[in-house]
N, C-alpha and C positions, 0 to 999 in steps of 0.2 A: 491493719495498720498500712494499708496502701498509701498513706499520706506521707510515709517515710520514704524519702527519695534514696535508694539504694543502687548505685552503679557497679556493674561488673568491671574489674581490672582485668581477669582472665578466669580460667575455669575454677579456680581454686580461692580467689580473692575478689572481695567485693568491699566498696568504700562508701561511706556516709560522710560527705563533706561538712566541715565545721560550720559553714554558714546555713545550714539546714536549720539549726535552732540557736536561739539567742543564748549567749553565755557560754558556748562551746569554745574551747581554747584550741583544740585539735580535731583531726579527723577521727573516725571509728573506721577500723579495718576488720572485716569479717572474714573468716577462713571458713569456706563452705563451697559444695557443689549446689547446682540449682534446687535438687530435691529436698536437701537440708535447709536451704534457704527458706522455702515454703513452710516447712515446719517450724522453724526459729521465729517466722512472723506470728505465728499464733498466741505468742505471749508477750509480756512487756520487756524481753530481755534486750531488745536493741535500744529502746527508749533509756532502759537503764546503763547501757553501753555510752549513749549520747551523755546522760547525766554524769557519768565518770569523767567525761571529756571537759566538764566543767571544774574539776578539781584544781585549786591553785599549785602551780608548780608541776603540772603534768608535762612529762617529756615524751616526745614521741606520740604515736597514736594511741587512742584506747583501743585494745584488742579484744576481738571475740572469737574464741575457739570454736570449732565445729560442734562440741557438744554443748553450747551456750544455751542456758535456760533462766529462767526468772529466779532471782534470790533475794537476799536481803541487802538492799542498797546496790550493790554490785551485782552484776549477773553471775550466776555459776558458771565458770568456763570464760571468766574475763580476767584480763591482765593490764595492769597500768604501772608505768614506771614514774614515780614522783621524785623531783630532784632532792637528794639527800639533805642538802643545807637549807634550801629556800622552798621547799614543798611541804606539803602535808603528809600526816599518816591517818589512815581511816580504818577503825577495827571493822567495819562492814567489808572493806577490801580483803580481808582475812577471813572473816565468817566467825561462827559461833564454835565450831569445832576445829580450833587452832590445831595446826598440822595434823589433821586428818590425812591420812598417808596410806601406802601398800608397801608391803614387802613381799617379795617372791623367794621361795624356798625350793631348791632341787633336792631330789632324794635319789638314793641308789636302787629304787624299785622301779619296775615299769607296770603299764595298765594290767597285764596278765597275773602279776603278783597279787595285786591290791584287790581287783574285782571279787575274787572269791570271799574275800573278807572284808568287804567294803562296809557293809552294815554295822558290823563289830566294830570297825574303825570309827566310822562317824559318831556312834554312839558313844565310845570312849571320848572322842574329842569334845562332843557336846557335854559331857560330864566334867571334863578338866578344864575347858576354857568357858566361864560364865558369860551370859549374854543377857541381853534385855536392859531396860530403861534404869532400873535401879540395883542392878547386879553388883555383887561384891567379888572381889578377887581372893586368890590365895597367898597374896605377898602381904604379910603384917609387918607394917612399918613401926619402929619404935620411935618415941618422943625425939623430935630432931632430925629424923632421917628423911622426912619429906623435903625439907630444904635441900639435902644433899641430893636428892631425886632431881628436883627442879634445877639444879646447878650442872649436874653431870650426866642426866640423862641415861642412854642406854649402857654407857660405860659403868655407871653405878650399878647396874643390875647384874653386868658381867662380873664385875669384882666381887658381888655378893652371891655368886654362885648360880645366876639365872642367865647362863648362856655360856657360849665357847669364847675364848679370848680374841678372836678375829672378828667377832660378829659387829661390833661397834665401827670398825674399819669400813664394813660394807654398808653403811648408812650415810645418807646425805649429812654433810657437816660431821662427820663421825660420831652422828647420834646426839649431838648437844651443840647447842648455840653458845657462844661465849658470853654474849650480852645479856644472859639471863639475870634477873634481878628479883629473886624469891620476896624480898621485902615488899615489892610493889603488887604481890598476889593477896588478895583480902582473906580474912578468916573464914567467909563463907565459901569461897573457891576451894579453901585448903579441906574445909569439912566436907564438901562434896567429893572432891577428888582422892582424899586419902585412902579409903577402902577400895579404890576401883582399878588399881593396877593388876593387869592380866585379864580384863575383860573387854568384849567387843563392843559391848553397848547395843544400840538398837538403829531404827532407821534403815539405811542402806548399807550399813557394817556388816561385814561377813568374814567368814574363813572358807575358802573353798578348795577342795582336793580337785585337781585337775590333771589332764595328760596332755602332752605334747603332740598336737594333731598333725601339725606340718611346721617344716623350717624353710624359711625364704632367704636366709642369709647364714650360710654353712659356718663361714669363718667367725662370724660375731656370735652364733650360738654355740659353737664349739668354745670360745673365749668365756661365756657365760656358763658354760657346763651342761648345754641343753642338747637333746636329740630325740628324734621321733618316738612316740610311745612311752617317753619318761613320765613319771608322777611328779608334779609339782604341786605347791600349795600357795595360794595366794591369801594374804592377811590384809584386811582393810578395816581400821579403826583409828581413834584418834585420842584427843586429850580429855574425853568424857566429861563429867561434869564440872572439873577443874576449868577447862578451856571454856566451857559455855559460860560459866560465871565470870571469868575475865572480861570475855566480850560484853556481857551484859553490863559490868561495872564501867567500862571504859566507853561504851556508847552512851551511857548516862552522863558521865562526865565531860565528854567532848560535846554534848548537847549543851551542856550548861556554858562552856568555856567560849563556844564559838563566836558569841557577839563581842566578848573582850578581844578577839582578834579580827574583829569585822570581816568574819567570813559568812557569806550567804550563798546556800546551795539550793538547787530544785527538788530535792528529796532529803528529809532530815535523817533517814537511814544511812546517809553518806557521812554523817557528823564525823568532824576530824579536827586535828589541830595541828600547828606546824610541828614537824617532825623535831625541830631543836628545842621545841618549848618544854617545860617541866612536864606538861600532862603529856606531850609527845613520847618523851623519853620515858616517862613511867610506863606507858602502854607498851612501848617496845620491850622494856625490861621483862613486863610481866607476860608479854605474848611469847617472848623466847623461853621464860620458865614453863610456860604452858606447852610450848614446842618440845622441850626436853622431856616433860611428863609423858607426852604421846610416845616420843621414841623409846622411853623405858617401858611403857604400857606394851608397845608391839615386841619389845624384847622379852617381856615377862610371857606373852602369848606365845611366842616362839618356843620357850623354855617348856611350857606346860604341853604344847604340840609334839615336841619331841619325845616327852615322856608317853604320850598317848600312842604315838607310833611304835614304840619299842615294846609296849605291853602288848599290842595287838599282832604287830608285825615280826617281832622278835628283836633281840638285842643288836643285830647286825644292820638294823635299819638306820640309815643316816640321813639326817637333814642338814643341809648347808645353805646358809643365807647367801643369795645372789647379790641382792641390793634392797634398800629402803629409801623411798623417796617421798616426801610430803607434797600435798596439792593444796593446802591452805596457809599461808604465810606471807610475811612482808620482810625481804631480806635487802640489806645493803650490797649492791654489786656495782661493777664498772663496765660501761660499754662506750663503744664509740658512736656519736650520735651526732648528725651533721658535720662530720668531719673532725669532732673533737671529744676527748674522752670526758665522760659524765659519770659522777657518783649518784646513784640513784636507789631509792627504794623500791624494788620491785614487788608489787602486790600481785600474788597469784591466788586467786580466788576460784577453787576448783580448776587449777591448771597445774601442771607438771613441769618441774625443771627438766631440760632436754639438752644437756651441753655436749659439744661435738667431739670427736678425737682430738686428743692432744691436750685438753682443757685439764688445768692444773688441779682444780677442784673436784676431782673423782678418784678413786683408788686407782693405782698404778696398773692394776690387772686390766683395767678397761680402756686405757687412753688410747689404744690401738683401735678401737672399734667404737668408741662413744659411749656415753652415759646409758646403763639401762634404764629404759622408760616403760611402765607397766600401766596398760589402759585396760580395766575390766569392762565387760559388757553388762551381761545380765546372767542371772543363774541358769538360764535355759539357752543360752547362745553361746559365745566365746569371749576370750579374753586375748589381747595381744601384748607381745614383748616387741618393743622398737628399740632401737638405737638413735640417740641424738645426733643431729647434723649440724653443719656450719650454717644453713639457712636460718636457724633458730637464734643464733646469735646476731644474725644480720637484720632479722626482721622483727622478732617476738620476745626480745630481752630474754633468750634462752628458754623459752617454754612452748610448750603443747598441750593438747588436751588432756583429760584425766579419767575420762569414762565416756559411755555411749552418749549420756546426756538424757535427761528426764523427758519425755514427750507427753505423759499424761500425768495429772495430779494423782497424789495418794488417794483422795477420795474418789476420782474418776474411775482409776483401775479396780478399786475394791467393789464397785457397784455391781450387784447381781452376781457376784462370784462365790463360790464355796471353796473354803481352804483346802478340805481333804480331797474334794475332786479335783483341785489344780494340782496338789501334791501328788496325786495318782498318775495325772497327766505327764509329770516329770519324771517320775519312776518308771514310766512306760519308755520314756527316752534314755532310761540308764542313769538317771539323775537323782539320788536321794537328797531329801530336805530335812532338816532337823530345826525346829523354830520356838522359841519360847512362846509365842503368841500366834494368833490365826492372822491377823494384819501384818506380822513380820513377813509371812508368805504371799498375801495378796498383793501389799503395796509395792513389792518388789518382782512383780510377774514380769516375764519377757516383753510383753507388748507395752509395758510402761515406759519403755526406753527406745531410743533413736537406733537404727542400724548400726552396730559397732563397726562393721566392715566399711561401711560408707564414710565413717567418721575417720578411720584409719586410712582410706585412699585419699583424704584431703591431705593430713599432715604428710604423708609419704609423697604424694605428687607435688606438695607445695615445696618440697625439700626441707622440711622442719626435723623430721626423723624418718627412718627407714625400717620396713618390717624386717623382723629377725624370725619370730614363732608365732603361731597362733594355737591357743589353747583351748580345751574343751572340758567343760565341768564333769566331775563324776559323783560329788557329794557337797553339800553346801550346809553351813551352820549359820543360821540368821538369829537376829535378836527378836 
């Protein structure tokens, strides 16, 4: 992709100017160091970021986080703000796993407490939290209750005995978007999602028992209840089959109606409609309902995780939610753009919200340090806890990366590998892995991903978020 002219702004920022390709309405800004830029050029993600720059109503640049890689329409690791009144909404800018996200849970245990019983613990978690493509959960909804879940998200789960009373408070948006319209969720999406509450799913979803290897910001770590040697758990899952079907339904609908709105795009995977149109509003209502389902799903997983810990580690084991943040969403937010306040729909596709200290849209407990941000690496390396900074508000519509970013395709990383041998390698490093399938291990091997520490250096160095703590894996459940 040498033909794409990319100019360095500084060590952490690069620009593709809008005059590079016909139809671009704005620049592309890429957050990366030189080593990451070489990797990013290996797939079509920069072209996809340029295509995003052609969307009607885009405000500010098309943004690429350091974990950017090729996705459906939008690159994964892409951020775009579209004018809320005069711009479009694109399901591809959210993705098929609506409100895929992560929640970090702290425990009152230390690594030395858990290591002797780690195998027993991960086996119990593997039994209690179903995973895999078609897995069914242990939450049995009565007729009519799915609509309540789609409206109330994590709060519905807590009110029905699946969690502690303050769990929903420590989730983005309180664990539910008010704009949800269950009536816009198709019967097929409901059918797919109804049995899946409390399940991880497959692909890159996981549940990982970790320990705090190092603390980089003592005050922020203390505020989040973290200390070195402590055991924590990172949960990564989304809206399962329900969210996938919502995206499928509305990509098809918007491809049908784009001619009506005289919208032409360089990639049909960017299918969109005006945000204020009937189709745009229907999608946003269905997307919010699917997002609420995802928050409910992660809440159910936490409930069953707590039970597994208590069965193995004893009744005194405590698990407390630090925060839950999504990384596939479109949300209406306000920003200063070119000197004036703008209402925009921020599409975050594989990108995490990262609000700074003092921001009103986060729990009061974190307003002195900034919003907790969780960036998983891979099951053999490390994950990071960050805190949002003012730079994210000024430059990236309050957004940062969501992971290390895939470097190799699932097919490529599987080639010539034996799952049992790879599992033994991880066990030799002190990392136990449980997976429903052989591919669940092979597709997510550490070499499939970029270096998470390099990714974190970019967002830290660029002033978007600051380092709080580095986490290392002890045991992993994969789909």
